[in-house]
mmCIF file as Biopython writes it, N, C-alpha, C and O atoms, coordinates in Angstrom:
data_model
#
loop_
_atom_site.group_PDB
_atom_site.id
_atom_site.type_symbol
_atom_site.label_atom_id
_atom_site.label_alt_id
_atom_site.label_comp_id
_atom_site.label_asym_id
_atom_site.label_entity_id
_atom_site.label_seq_id
_atom_site.pdbx_PDB_ins_code
_atom_site.Cartn_x
_atom_site.Cartn_y
_atom_site.Cartn_z
_atom_site.occupancy
_atom_site.B_iso_or_equiv
_atom_site.auth_seq_id
_atom_site.auth_asym_id
_atom_site.pdbx_PDB_model_num
ATOM 1   N N  . ASN A ? 1  ? -253.657 92.202  18.423 1.0 0.0 1  A 1 
ATOM 2   C CA . ASN A ? 1  ? -253.205 93.480  18.995 1.0 0.0 1  A 1 
ATOM 3   C C  . ASN A ? 1  ? -252.477 93.003  20.431 1.0 0.0 1  A 1 
ATOM 4   O O  . ASN A ? 1  ? -252.780 91.995  21.068 1.0 0.0 1  A 1 
ATOM 5   N N  . LYS A ? 2  ? -251.513 93.915  20.755 1.0 0.0 2  A 1 
ATOM 6   C CA . LYS A ? 2  ? -250.833 93.624  22.009 1.0 0.0 2  A 1 
ATOM 7   C C  . LYS A ? 2  ? -251.643 94.234  23.287 1.0 0.0 2  A 1 
ATOM 8   O O  . LYS A ? 2  ? -252.180 95.341  23.238 1.0 0.0 2  A 1 
ATOM 9   N N  . PRO A ? 3  ? -251.669 93.480  24.318 1.0 0.0 3  A 1 
ATOM 10  C CA . PRO A ? 3  ? -252.347 94.148  25.606 1.0 0.0 3  A 1 
ATOM 11  C C  . PRO A ? 3  ? -251.762 95.443  25.844 1.0 0.0 3  A 1 
ATOM 12  O O  . PRO A ? 3  ? -250.566 95.625  25.615 1.0 0.0 3  A 1 
ATOM 13  N N  . THR A ? 4  ? -252.580 96.449  26.327 1.0 0.0 4  A 1 
ATOM 14  C CA . THR A ? 4  ? -252.244 97.692  26.833 1.0 0.0 4  A 1 
ATOM 15  C C  . THR A ? 4  ? -251.817 97.736  28.271 1.0 0.0 4  A 1 
ATOM 16  O O  . THR A ? 4  ? -251.042 98.589  28.704 1.0 0.0 4  A 1 
ATOM 17  N N  . HIS A ? 5  ? -252.415 96.671  29.078 1.0 0.0 5  A 1 
ATOM 18  C CA . HIS A ? 5  ? -252.350 96.533  30.476 1.0 0.0 5  A 1 
ATOM 19  C C  . HIS A ? 5  ? -252.002 95.125  30.820 1.0 0.0 5  A 1 
ATOM 20  O O  . HIS A ? 5  ? -252.110 94.193  30.023 1.0 0.0 5  A 1 
ATOM 21  N N  . GLY A ? 6  ? -251.570 95.018  32.075 1.0 0.0 6  A 1 
ATOM 22  C CA . GLY A ? 6  ? -251.439 93.677  32.728 1.0 0.0 6  A 1 
ATOM 23  C C  . GLY A ? 6  ? -252.387 93.599  33.920 1.0 0.0 6  A 1 
ATOM 24  O O  . GLY A ? 6  ? -252.676 94.644  34.504 1.0 0.0 6  A 1 
ATOM 25  N N  . ILE A ? 7  ? -252.886 92.441  34.318 1.0 0.0 7  A 1 
ATOM 26  C CA . ILE A ? 7  ? -253.877 92.290  35.306 1.0 0.0 7  A 1 
ATOM 27  C C  . ILE A ? 7  ? -253.027 91.449  36.365 1.0 0.0 7  A 1 
ATOM 28  O O  . ILE A ? 7  ? -252.452 90.401  36.071 1.0 0.0 7  A 1 
ATOM 29  N N  . TYR A ? 8  ? -253.019 92.017  37.594 1.0 0.0 8  A 1 
ATOM 30  C CA . TYR A ? 8  ? -252.088 91.193  38.690 1.0 0.0 8  A 1 
ATOM 31  C C  . TYR A ? 8  ? -252.889 91.108  39.841 1.0 0.0 8  A 1 
ATOM 32  O O  . TYR A ? 8  ? -253.671 92.007  40.154 1.0 0.0 8  A 1 
ATOM 33  N N  . HIS A ? 9  ? -252.702 89.839  40.638 1.0 0.0 9  A 1 
ATOM 34  C CA . HIS A ? 9  ? -253.100 89.648  41.979 1.0 0.0 9  A 1 
ATOM 35  C C  . HIS A ? 9  ? -252.070 90.081  42.986 1.0 0.0 9  A 1 
ATOM 36  O O  . HIS A ? 9  ? -250.985 89.500  42.969 1.0 0.0 9  A 1 
ATOM 37  N N  . VAL A ? 10 ? -252.291 91.046  43.871 1.0 0.0 10 A 1 
ATOM 38  C CA . VAL A ? 10 ? -251.312 91.432  44.650 1.0 0.0 10 A 1 
ATOM 39  C C  . VAL A ? 10 ? -251.741 91.101  46.163 1.0 0.0 10 A 1 
ATOM 40  O O  . VAL A ? 10 ? -252.897 91.277  46.549 1.0 0.0 10 A 1 
ATOM 41  N N  . THR A ? 11 ? -250.750 90.622  46.960 1.0 0.0 11 A 1 
ATOM 42  C CA . THR A ? 11 ? -251.048 90.129  48.258 1.0 0.0 11 A 1 
ATOM 43  C C  . THR A ? 11 ? -249.767 90.982  48.986 1.0 0.0 11 A 1 
ATOM 44  O O  . THR A ? 11 ? -248.680 91.167  48.438 1.0 0.0 11 A 1 
ATOM 45  N N  . GLY A ? 12 ? -250.089 91.391  50.157 1.0 0.0 12 A 1 
ATOM 46  C CA . GLY A ? 12 ? -249.155 92.183  51.095 1.0 0.0 12 A 1 
ATOM 47  C C  . GLY A ? 12 ? -249.090 93.573  50.641 1.0 0.0 12 A 1 
ATOM 48  O O  . GLY A ? 12 ? -249.772 94.001  49.709 1.0 0.0 12 A 1 
ATOM 49  N N  . ASP A ? 13 ? -248.195 94.323  51.370 1.0 0.0 13 A 1 
ATOM 50  C CA . ASP A ? 13 ? -248.000 95.796  51.015 1.0 0.0 13 A 1 
ATOM 51  C C  . ASP A ? 13 ? -246.601 96.077  50.858 1.0 0.0 13 A 1 
ATOM 52  O O  . ASP A ? 13 ? -245.761 95.286  51.288 1.0 0.0 13 A 1 
ATOM 53  N N  . GLY A ? 14 ? -246.244 97.291  50.194 1.0 0.0 14 A 1 
ATOM 54  C CA . GLY A ? 14 ? -244.879 97.889  50.413 1.0 0.0 14 A 1 
ATOM 55  C C  . GLY A ? 14 ? -243.896 96.758  49.640 1.0 0.0 14 A 1 
ATOM 56  O O  . GLY A ? 14 ? -244.225 95.991  48.736 1.0 0.0 14 A 1 
ATOM 57  N N  . ASP A ? 15 ? -242.667 96.896  50.250 1.0 0.0 15 A 1 
ATOM 58  C CA . ASP A ? 15 ? -241.762 96.008  49.751 1.0 0.0 15 A 1 
ATOM 59  C C  . ASP A ? 15 ? -241.996 94.502  49.851 1.0 0.0 15 A 1 
ATOM 60  O O  . ASP A ? 15 ? -241.446 93.720  49.076 1.0 0.0 15 A 1 
ATOM 61  N N  . LYS A ? 16 ? -242.817 94.117  50.815 1.0 0.0 16 A 1 
ATOM 62  C CA . LYS A ? 16 ? -243.212 92.873  51.004 1.0 0.0 16 A 1 
ATOM 63  C C  . LYS A ? 16 ? -244.348 92.395  50.029 1.0 0.0 16 A 1 
ATOM 64  O O  . LYS A ? 16 ? -244.662 91.205  50.018 1.0 0.0 16 A 1 
ATOM 65  N N  . ALA A ? 17 ? -244.929 93.250  49.259 1.0 0.0 17 A 1 
ATOM 66  C CA . ALA A ? 17 ? -246.095 92.830  48.157 1.0 0.0 17 A 1 
ATOM 67  C C  . ALA A ? 17 ? -245.639 91.852  47.197 1.0 0.0 17 A 1 
ATOM 68  O O  . ALA A ? 17 ? -244.543 91.959  46.646 1.0 0.0 17 A 1 
ATOM 69  N N  . ARG A ? 18 ? -246.503 90.830  46.963 1.0 0.0 18 A 1 
ATOM 70  C CA . ARG A ? 18 ? -246.276 89.850  46.015 1.0 0.0 18 A 1 
ATOM 71  C C  . ARG A ? 18 ? -247.245 90.133  44.782 1.0 0.0 18 A 1 
ATOM 72  O O  . ARG A ? 18 ? -248.463 90.202  44.944 1.0 0.0 18 A 1 
ATOM 73  N N  . TRP A ? 19 ? -246.650 90.289  43.568 1.0 0.0 19 A 1 
ATOM 74  C CA . TRP A ? 19 ? -247.365 90.490  42.568 1.0 0.0 19 A 1 
ATOM 75  C C  . TRP A ? 19 ? -247.460 89.319  41.551 1.0 0.0 19 A 1 
ATOM 76  O O  . TRP A ? 19 ? -246.353 89.005  41.114 1.0 0.0 19 A 1 
ATOM 77  N N  . THR A ? 20 ? -248.422 88.645  41.098 1.0 0.0 20 A 1 
ATOM 78  C CA . THR A ? 20 ? -248.772 87.678  40.381 1.0 0.0 20 A 1 
ATOM 79  C C  . THR A ? 20 ? -249.524 88.021  39.186 1.0 0.0 20 A 1 
ATOM 80  O O  . THR A ? 20 ? -250.679 88.424  39.330 1.0 0.0 20 A 1 
ATOM 81  N N  . LYS A ? 21 ? -248.957 87.901  37.877 1.0 0.0 21 A 1 
ATOM 82  C CA . LYS A ? 21 ? -249.716 88.297  36.608 1.0 0.0 21 A 1 
ATOM 83  C C  . LYS A ? 21 ? -250.650 87.194  36.437 1.0 0.0 21 A 1 
ATOM 84  O O  . LYS A ? 21 ? -250.319 86.008  36.440 1.0 0.0 21 A 1 
ATOM 85  N N  . ILE A ? 22 ? -251.966 87.689  36.271 1.0 0.0 22 A 1 
ATOM 86  C CA . ILE A ? 22 ? -253.019 86.669  36.052 1.0 0.0 22 A 1 
ATOM 87  C C  . ILE A ? 22 ? -253.900 86.980  34.651 1.0 0.0 22 A 1 
ATOM 88  O O  . ILE A ? 22 ? -254.909 86.330  34.379 1.0 0.0 22 A 1 
ATOM 89  N N  . GLY A ? 23 ? -253.447 87.926  33.905 1.0 0.0 23 A 1 
ATOM 90  C CA . GLY A ? 23 ? -254.112 88.309  32.779 1.0 0.0 23 A 1 
ATOM 91  C C  . GLY A ? 23 ? -253.609 89.482  31.994 1.0 0.0 23 A 1 
ATOM 92  O O  . GLY A ? 23 ? -252.541 90.041  32.245 1.0 0.0 23 A 1 
ATOM 93  N N  . ALA A ? 24 ? -254.462 89.844  30.993 1.0 0.0 24 A 1 
ATOM 94  C CA . ALA A ? 24 ? -254.092 91.076  30.362 1.0 0.0 24 A 1 
ATOM 95  C C  . ALA A ? 24 ? -255.524 91.828  29.938 1.0 0.0 24 A 1 
ATOM 96  O O  . ALA A ? 24 ? -256.654 91.338  29.946 1.0 0.0 24 A 1 
ATOM 97  N N  . ALA A ? 25 ? -255.122 93.133  29.579 1.0 0.0 25 A 1 
ATOM 98  C CA . ALA A ? 25 ? -256.250 93.875  29.253 1.0 0.0 25 A 1 
ATOM 99  C C  . ALA A ? 25 ? -255.830 94.822  27.964 1.0 0.0 25 A 1 
ATOM 100 O O  . ALA A ? 25 ? -254.686 95.218  27.738 1.0 0.0 25 A 1 
ATOM 101 N N  . TRP A ? 26 ? -256.919 95.079  27.229 1.0 0.0 26 A 1 
ATOM 102 C CA . TRP A ? 26 ? -256.823 96.050  26.051 1.0 0.0 26 A 1 
ATOM 103 C C  . TRP A ? 26 ? -257.950 97.139  26.322 1.0 0.0 26 A 1 
ATOM 104 O O  . TRP A ? 26 ? -259.101 96.996  26.733 1.0 0.0 26 A 1 
ATOM 105 N N  . ALA A ? 27 ? -257.197 98.338  25.933 1.0 0.0 27 A 1 
ATOM 106 C CA . ALA A ? 27 ? -258.056 99.678  26.046 1.0 0.0 27 A 1 
ATOM 107 C C  . ALA A ? 27 ? -259.087 99.535  24.968 1.0 0.0 27 A 1 
ATOM 108 O O  . ALA A ? 27 ? -258.770 98.940  23.938 1.0 0.0 27 A 1 
ATOM 109 N N  . HIS A ? 28 ? -260.397 100.068 25.123 1.0 0.0 28 A 1 
ATOM 110 C CA . HIS A ? 28 ? -261.375 100.286 24.074 1.0 0.0 28 A 1 
ATOM 111 C C  . HIS A ? 28 ? -260.844 101.320 23.002 1.0 0.0 28 A 1 
ATOM 112 O O  . HIS A ? 28 ? -259.897 102.046 23.307 1.0 0.0 28 A 1 
ATOM 113 N N  . ASP A ? 29 ? -261.352 101.394 21.919 1.0 0.0 29 A 1 
ATOM 114 C CA . ASP A ? 29 ? -260.965 102.412 20.934 1.0 0.0 29 A 1 
ATOM 115 C C  . ASP A ? 29 ? -261.229 103.744 21.353 1.0 0.0 29 A 1 
ATOM 116 O O  . ASP A ? 29 ? -260.480 104.656 21.004 1.0 0.0 29 A 1 
ATOM 117 N N  . ASP A ? 30 ? -262.201 103.937 22.051 1.0 0.0 30 A 1 
ATOM 118 C CA . ASP A ? 30 ? -262.869 105.220 22.681 1.0 0.0 30 A 1 
ATOM 119 C C  . ASP A ? 30 ? -262.072 105.535 24.021 1.0 0.0 30 A 1 
ATOM 120 O O  . ASP A ? 30 ? -262.306 106.629 24.536 1.0 0.0 30 A 1 
ATOM 121 N N  . ASN A ? 31 ? -261.128 104.671 24.659 1.0 0.0 31 A 1 
ATOM 122 C CA . ASN A ? 31 ? -260.486 104.817 25.792 1.0 0.0 31 A 1 
ATOM 123 C C  . ASN A ? 31 ? -261.515 104.959 27.060 1.0 0.0 31 A 1 
ATOM 124 O O  . ASN A ? 31 ? -261.190 105.606 28.056 1.0 0.0 31 A 1 
ATOM 125 N N  . ASP A ? 32 ? -262.636 104.377 26.958 1.0 0.0 32 A 1 
ATOM 126 C CA . ASP A ? 32 ? -263.752 104.618 27.873 1.0 0.0 32 A 1 
ATOM 127 C C  . ASP A ? 32 ? -263.787 103.267 28.606 1.0 0.0 32 A 1 
ATOM 128 O O  . ASP A ? 32 ? -264.641 103.125 29.481 1.0 0.0 32 A 1 
ATOM 129 N N  . GLY A ? 33 ? -262.964 102.289 28.338 1.0 0.0 33 A 1 
ATOM 130 C CA . GLY A ? 33 ? -263.134 101.017 29.130 1.0 0.0 33 A 1 
ATOM 131 C C  . GLY A ? 33 ? -262.198 100.271 28.751 1.0 0.0 33 A 1 
ATOM 132 O O  . GLY A ? 33 ? -261.376 100.701 27.942 1.0 0.0 33 A 1 
ATOM 133 N N  . LEU A ? 34 ? -262.111 98.835  29.315 1.0 0.0 34 A 1 
ATOM 134 C CA . LEU A ? 34 ? -261.019 97.811  28.963 1.0 0.0 34 A 1 
ATOM 135 C C  . LEU A ? 34 ? -261.699 96.428  28.764 1.0 0.0 34 A 1 
ATOM 136 O O  . LEU A ? 34 ? -262.671 96.027  29.405 1.0 0.0 34 A 1 
ATOM 137 N N  . SER A ? 35 ? -261.074 95.791  27.825 1.0 0.0 35 A 1 
ATOM 138 C CA . SER A ? 35 ? -261.319 94.250  27.669 1.0 0.0 35 A 1 
ATOM 139 C C  . SER A ? 35 ? -260.550 93.367  28.529 1.0 0.0 35 A 1 
ATOM 140 O O  . SER A ? 35 ? -259.327 93.437  28.407 1.0 0.0 35 A 1 
ATOM 141 N N  . LEU A ? 36 ? -261.002 92.593  29.330 1.0 0.0 36 A 1 
ATOM 142 C CA . LEU A ? 36 ? -260.200 91.702  30.282 1.0 0.0 36 A 1 
ATOM 143 C C  . LEU A ? 36 ? -260.029 90.141  29.789 1.0 0.0 36 A 1 
ATOM 144 O O  . LEU A ? 36 ? -261.009 89.483  29.441 1.0 0.0 36 A 1 
ATOM 145 N N  . SER A ? 37 ? -258.886 89.688  29.793 1.0 0.0 37 A 1 
ATOM 146 C CA . SER A ? 37 ? -258.527 88.286  29.568 1.0 0.0 37 A 1 
ATOM 147 C C  . SER A ? 37 ? -257.991 87.731  30.842 1.0 0.0 37 A 1 
ATOM 148 O O  . SER A ? 37 ? -256.805 87.941  31.098 1.0 0.0 37 A 1 
ATOM 149 N N  . VAL A ? 38 ? -258.708 87.065  31.648 1.0 0.0 38 A 1 
ATOM 150 C CA . VAL A ? 38 ? -258.133 86.607  32.735 1.0 0.0 38 A 1 
ATOM 151 C C  . VAL A ? 38 ? -257.767 85.052  32.880 1.0 0.0 38 A 1 
ATOM 152 O O  . VAL A ? 38 ? -258.673 84.219  32.922 1.0 0.0 38 A 1 
ATOM 153 N N  . GLU A ? 39 ? -256.409 84.679  32.955 1.0 0.0 39 A 1 
ATOM 154 C CA . GLU A ? 39 ? -256.141 83.356  32.778 1.0 0.0 39 A 1 
ATOM 155 C C  . GLU A ? 39 ? -256.241 82.633  34.268 1.0 0.0 39 A 1 
ATOM 156 O O  . GLU A ? 39 ? -256.046 81.418  34.297 1.0 0.0 39 A 1 
ATOM 157 N N  . TYR A ? 40 ? -256.490 83.218  35.316 1.0 0.0 40 A 1 
ATOM 158 C CA . TYR A ? 40 ? -256.360 82.766  36.683 1.0 0.0 40 A 1 
ATOM 159 C C  . TYR A ? 40 ? -257.221 83.654  37.648 1.0 0.0 40 A 1 
ATOM 160 O O  . TYR A ? 40 ? -256.948 84.852  37.707 1.0 0.0 40 A 1 
ATOM 161 N N  . LEU A ? 41 ? -258.081 83.227  38.289 1.0 0.0 41 A 1 
ATOM 162 C CA . LEU A ? 41 ? -258.722 83.964  39.447 1.0 0.0 41 A 1 
ATOM 163 C C  . LEU A ? 41 ? -258.286 83.278  40.884 1.0 0.0 41 A 1 
ATOM 164 O O  . LEU A ? 41 ? -258.411 82.082  41.147 1.0 0.0 41 A 1 
ATOM 165 N N  . PRO A ? 42 ? -257.846 84.107  41.596 1.0 0.0 42 A 1 
ATOM 166 C CA . PRO A ? 42 ? -257.522 83.491  43.016 1.0 0.0 42 A 1 
ATOM 167 C C  . PRO A ? 42 ? -258.726 83.292  43.640 1.0 0.0 42 A 1 
ATOM 168 O O  . PRO A ? 42 ? -259.490 84.257  43.599 1.0 0.0 42 A 1 
ATOM 169 N N  . ALA A ? 43 ? -259.181 82.115  44.319 1.0 0.0 43 A 1 
ATOM 170 C CA . ALA A ? 43 ? -260.311 81.936  45.131 1.0 0.0 43 A 1 
ATOM 171 C C  . ALA A ? 43 ? -260.018 81.742  46.428 1.0 0.0 43 A 1 
ATOM 172 O O  . ALA A ? 43 ? -259.085 81.011  46.761 1.0 0.0 43 A 1 
ATOM 173 N N  . GLY A ? 44 ? -260.722 82.325  47.229 1.0 0.0 44 A 1 
ATOM 174 C CA . GLY A ? 44 ? -260.711 82.222  48.726 1.0 0.0 44 A 1 
ATOM 175 C C  . GLY A ? 44 ? -259.448 82.819  49.333 1.0 0.0 44 A 1 
ATOM 176 O O  . GLY A ? 44 ? -259.107 82.485  50.467 1.0 0.0 44 A 1 
ATOM 177 N N  . THR A ? 45 ? -258.689 83.755  48.562 1.0 0.0 45 A 1 
ATOM 178 C CA . THR A ? 45 ? -257.299 84.202  49.078 1.0 0.0 45 A 1 
ATOM 179 C C  . THR A ? 45 ? -257.607 85.876  49.412 1.0 0.0 45 A 1 
ATOM 180 O O  . THR A ? 45 ? -258.543 86.507  48.921 1.0 0.0 45 A 1 
ATOM 181 N N  . HIS A ? 46 ? -256.839 86.289  50.130 1.0 0.0 46 A 1 
ATOM 182 C CA . HIS A ? 46 ? -256.894 87.780  50.436 1.0 0.0 46 A 1 
ATOM 183 C C  . HIS A ? 46 ? -256.056 88.443  49.485 1.0 0.0 46 A 1 
ATOM 184 O O  . HIS A ? 46 ? -255.170 87.747  48.990 1.0 0.0 46 A 1 
ATOM 185 N N  . GLY A ? 47 ? -256.144 89.656  49.116 1.0 0.0 47 A 1 
ATOM 186 C CA . GLY A ? 47 ? -255.435 90.394  48.141 1.0 0.0 47 A 1 
ATOM 187 C C  . GLY A ? 47 ? -256.207 91.272  47.282 1.0 0.0 47 A 1 
ATOM 188 O O  . GLY A ? 47 ? -257.390 91.401  47.595 1.0 0.0 47 A 1 
ATOM 189 N N  . ARG A ? 48 ? -255.842 91.821  46.397 1.0 0.0 48 A 1 
ATOM 190 C CA . ARG A ? 48 ? -256.605 92.722  45.353 1.0 0.0 48 A 1 
ATOM 191 C C  . ARG A ? 48 ? -256.177 92.661  44.143 1.0 0.0 48 A 1 
ATOM 192 O O  . ARG A ? 48 ? -254.991 92.383  43.965 1.0 0.0 48 A 1 
ATOM 193 N N  . LEU A ? 49 ? -256.989 92.894  43.096 1.0 0.0 49 A 1 
ATOM 194 C CA . LEU A ? 49 ? -256.677 92.893  41.685 1.0 0.0 49 A 1 
ATOM 195 C C  . LEU A ? 49 ? -256.244 94.240  41.335 1.0 0.0 49 A 1 
ATOM 196 O O  . LEU A ? 49 ? -256.886 95.211  41.736 1.0 0.0 49 A 1 
ATOM 197 N N  . VAL A ? 50 ? -254.961 94.397  40.451 1.0 0.0 50 A 1 
ATOM 198 C CA . VAL A ? 50 ? -254.499 95.690  39.989 1.0 0.0 50 A 1 
ATOM 199 C C  . VAL A ? 50 ? -254.271 95.679  38.551 1.0 0.0 50 A 1 
ATOM 200 O O  . VAL A ? 50 ? -253.676 94.727  38.046 1.0 0.0 50 A 1 
ATOM 201 N N  . ILE A ? 51 ? -254.692 96.650  37.848 1.0 0.0 51 A 1 
ATOM 202 C CA . ILE A ? 51 ? -254.620 96.708  36.403 1.0 0.0 51 A 1 
ATOM 203 C C  . ILE A ? 51 ? -253.583 97.734  36.222 1.0 0.0 51 A 1 
ATOM 204 O O  . ILE A ? 51 ? -253.785 98.861  36.674 1.0 0.0 51 A 1 
ATOM 205 N N  . ARG A ? 52 ? -252.404 97.431  35.554 1.0 0.0 52 A 1 
ATOM 206 C CA . ARG A ? 52 ? -251.300 98.460  35.326 1.0 0.0 52 A 1 
ATOM 207 C C  . ARG A ? 52 ? -251.105 98.489  33.803 1.0 0.0 52 A 1 
ATOM 208 O O  . ARG A ? 52 ? -251.234 97.449  33.157 1.0 0.0 52 A 1 
ATOM 209 N N  . LYS A ? 53 ? -250.777 99.729  33.178 1.0 0.0 53 A 1 
ATOM 210 C CA . LYS A ? 53 ? -250.130 99.980  31.873 1.0 0.0 53 A 1 
ATOM 211 C C  . LYS A ? 53 ? -249.186 98.944  31.651 1.0 0.0 53 A 1 
ATOM 212 O O  . LYS A ? 53 ? -248.401 98.561  32.519 1.0 0.0 53 A 1 
ATOM 213 N N  . ALA A ? 54 ? -249.254 98.477  30.477 1.0 0.0 54 A 1 
ATOM 214 C CA . ALA A ? 54 ? -248.018 97.453  30.076 1.0 0.0 54 A 1 
ATOM 215 C C  . ALA A ? 54 ? -246.762 98.268  29.847 1.0 0.0 54 A 1 
ATOM 216 O O  . ALA A ? 54 ? -246.726 99.389  29.338 1.0 0.0 54 A 1 
ATOM 217 N N  . LYS A ? 55 ? -245.665 97.508  30.322 1.0 0.0 55 A 1 
ATOM 218 C CA . LYS A ? 55 ? -244.389 98.240  30.036 1.0 0.0 55 A 1 
ATOM 219 C C  . LYS A ? 55 ? -243.757 97.632  28.869 1.0 0.0 55 A 1 
ATOM 220 O O  . LYS A ? 55 ? -244.213 96.597  28.382 1.0 0.0 55 A 1 
ATOM 221 N N  . ALA A ? 56 ? -242.563 98.320  28.319 1.0 0.0 56 A 1 
ATOM 222 C CA . ALA A ? 56 ? -241.841 97.678  27.228 1.0 0.0 56 A 1 
ATOM 223 C C  . ALA A ? 56 ? -241.298 96.491  27.770 1.0 0.0 56 A 1 
ATOM 224 O O  . ALA A ? 56 ? -241.116 96.430  28.986 1.0 0.0 56 A 1 
ATOM 225 N N  . LYS A ? 57 ? -240.994 95.467  26.981 1.0 0.0 57 A 1 
ATOM 226 C CA . LYS A ? 57 ? -240.636 94.213  27.015 1.0 0.0 57 A 1 
ATOM 227 C C  . LYS A ? 57 ? -239.388 94.177  27.961 1.0 0.0 57 A 1 
ATOM 228 O O  . LYS A ? 57 ? -239.436 93.537  29.012 1.0 0.0 57 A 1 
ATOM 229 N N  . SER A ? 58 ? -238.228 94.896  27.563 1.0 0.0 58 A 1 
ATOM 230 C CA . SER A ? 58 ? -237.102 95.074  28.320 1.0 0.0 58 A 1 
ATOM 231 C C  . SER A ? 58 ? -237.219 95.454  29.752 1.0 0.0 58 A 1 
ATOM 232 O O  . SER A ? 58 ? -236.458 95.010  30.611 1.0 0.0 58 A 1 
ATOM 233 N N  . ASP A ? 59 ? -238.339 96.412  30.025 1.0 0.0 59 A 1 
ATOM 234 C CA . ASP A ? 59 ? -238.672 96.766  31.554 1.0 0.0 59 A 1 
ATOM 235 C C  . ASP A ? 59 ? -239.361 95.774  32.210 1.0 0.0 59 A 1 
ATOM 236 O O  . ASP A ? 59 ? -239.084 95.615  33.399 1.0 0.0 59 A 1 
ATOM 237 N N  . ALA A ? 60 ? -240.233 95.038  31.686 1.0 0.0 60 A 1 
ATOM 238 C CA . ALA A ? 60 ? -240.682 93.960  32.227 1.0 0.0 60 A 1 
ATOM 239 C C  . ALA A ? 60 ? -239.936 92.708  32.594 1.0 0.0 60 A 1 
ATOM 240 O O  . ALA A ? 60 ? -240.167 92.011  33.582 1.0 0.0 60 A 1 
ATOM 241 N N  . GLN A ? 61 ? -239.058 92.515  31.725 1.0 0.0 61 A 1 
ATOM 242 C CA . GLN A ? 61 ? -238.112 91.333  32.000 1.0 0.0 61 A 1 
ATOM 243 C C  . GLN A ? 61 ? -237.142 91.843  33.133 1.0 0.0 61 A 1 
ATOM 244 O O  . GLN A ? 61 ? -236.768 90.995  33.943 1.0 0.0 61 A 1 
ATOM 245 N N  . ALA A ? 62 ? -236.756 92.964  33.256 1.0 0.0 62 A 1 
ATOM 246 C CA . ALA A ? 62 ? -236.007 93.432  34.244 1.0 0.0 62 A 1 
ATOM 247 C C  . ALA A ? 62 ? -236.674 93.298  35.672 1.0 0.0 62 A 1 
ATOM 248 O O  . ALA A ? 62 ? -236.028 92.957  36.663 1.0 0.0 62 A 1 
ATOM 249 N N  . ASN A ? 63 ? -237.841 93.555  35.687 1.0 0.0 63 A 1 
ATOM 250 C CA . ASN A ? 63 ? -238.610 93.484  37.000 1.0 0.0 63 A 1 
ATOM 251 C C  . ASN A ? 63 ? -239.369 92.087  37.114 1.0 0.0 63 A 1 
ATOM 252 O O  . ASN A ? 63 ? -240.102 91.863  38.076 1.0 0.0 63 A 1 
ATOM 253 N N  . ASP A ? 64 ? -239.185 91.239  36.188 1.0 0.0 64 A 1 
ATOM 254 C CA . ASP A ? 64 ? -239.856 89.954  36.298 1.0 0.0 64 A 1 
ATOM 255 C C  . ASP A ? 64 ? -241.210 90.174  36.605 1.0 0.0 64 A 1 
ATOM 256 O O  . ASP A ? 64 ? -241.718 89.461  37.470 1.0 0.0 64 A 1 
ATOM 257 N N  . GLY A ? 65 ? -241.982 91.164  35.965 1.0 0.0 65 A 1 
ATOM 258 C CA . GLY A ? 65 ? -243.240 91.375  35.867 1.0 0.0 65 A 1 
ATOM 259 C C  . GLY A ? 65 ? -244.000 92.105  37.215 1.0 0.0 65 A 1 
ATOM 260 O O  . GLY A ? 65 ? -245.170 92.484  37.277 1.0 0.0 65 A 1 
ATOM 261 N N  . GLU A ? 66 ? -243.038 92.171  38.181 1.0 0.0 66 A 1 
ATOM 262 C CA . GLU A ? 66 ? -243.294 92.921  39.482 1.0 0.0 66 A 1 
ATOM 263 C C  . GLU A ? 66 ? -243.246 94.424  39.250 1.0 0.0 66 A 1 
ATOM 264 O O  . GLU A ? 66 ? -242.464 95.004  38.497 1.0 0.0 66 A 1 
ATOM 265 N N  . GLU A ? 67 ? -244.192 94.969  40.002 1.0 0.0 67 A 1 
ATOM 266 C CA . GLU A ? 67 ? -244.264 96.432  40.189 1.0 0.0 67 A 1 
ATOM 267 C C  . GLU A ? 67 ? -243.687 96.929  41.432 1.0 0.0 67 A 1 
ATOM 268 O O  . GLU A ? 67 ? -243.698 98.134  41.680 1.0 0.0 67 A 1 
#
């Protein structure tokens, strides 16, 4: 199955925010939760984790994965 969401590590705010994709997530069949597959966890850094609904491939390529 294709992931339904992307997982990002985000540092900074607004136009200066840096989004780094670190994994993917899939919605459960009952839509009450997500299963996560994280390829990278930032250690000792500031920032936040953001889970966003996956975009169509052409949209993601146009944005280089940034939101």
